C-alpha positions, 0 to 999 in steps of 0.5 A: 101196832103191827098186824099178824099176817093171815094164812093167805098172806103167809101162803103166798109168801111161802109160794113165792120163796119156793118159786124163787128157790126152784128157779135158782136150782133150775127147777120147775116150781110146780115140781115141789109139793107144799105140805102145810104142817097143821099139827096142834092147829084147829080144824078151822085153820086147816079149812082156811088154808084149804080155802086159799089153795093148800091141798096137802096137810101134815099131822104128827099124831094119829089121835089128834088127827082123828079128832079133827077129821070129822070136821074136815071130811068134805075137803078133797085134800091129801093127809100125811102122817109126818110124825113118828108112828108106833106099831100099835097105832099102824091100823088106825093110821092106815084108816085116816091118812093117805100117806105115812111119811115116817116109816122106819121099821119093817114091823111097822110096815108089816102092820101098815100093809095088813091094815091097808089090805083090810080096808079092801079098797084095792089102793096102795098106801103111799109110804116114805122111809124116814132116814135118821141123818144127824145122830140125834137121840131125840129123833126117829128114823132108820140109819143110812146104813140100814135103809137099803135093806128096809127099802128092799123089804118094803117092795115086797108088800102088796099094799104099800107104795114106796115113794121115797125118803124123808128126813129131819136134819139137825136144826141150824141157825144158818140153813146153809149148814143143813145143806150137807144133810139134804145132799146126803139124802139125795145121794142116798135116794139115787143109790137106792134107786140103782139098787132096787132098779126103780125110781123113788120120786119123792124127797121130803125134806125142808121145813119153815126155816130151811126149805129153800136150802132143801129145794136147792138140794133136790127136795120135792116136798117141803113141810111148812108149819110156822111159816103158814099157820104162825106160832103153834098154840101152846098146850094148855 
């Protein structure tokens, strides 16, 4: 009977694939940040992942992460909100995340800026613009056409640091069929950099089934859940 791979084994397997994809793209593997998507997984699994070397974690819901935070407060990790954020939860998100990777609306950004200012730390909250690439009604994000205006408006906020773009493209069984979406996001980033006259270092794209294709198209952050933690627990 086959045994289930451990988080340690999965982590090393994913790291090896990241390195191979980076080398294929003539890139340095260390340029690519691995975000372990820990949504629905318990605090113990996150701690286990931290112990084997992971330092970035992605959660989808503010309330779920608030429930885990006290058990993990001693970890020197970076916590990313990667799921859709409602404006009425912006203040809570700013308190418990280091980065909000799914900003898609000016009013949401306004609330995040205000909440970050109220923290009084003097630090900026890192944000990414989520771009809606595939036209799917079930997914969030600002349109490609509207993203330049949103980027320009985000630069006016004193307490937010616009770092780049994120997308969740349509699922395809063949990862090569997703590459055109990744290519479009990369080109959009380049266009925005020229328009706002400043670099946007982050391209967050690629998940468990297509992260190698994303790396070939320039991804700097990949969001990996199942390939590290295994199948997500089913809700009771």
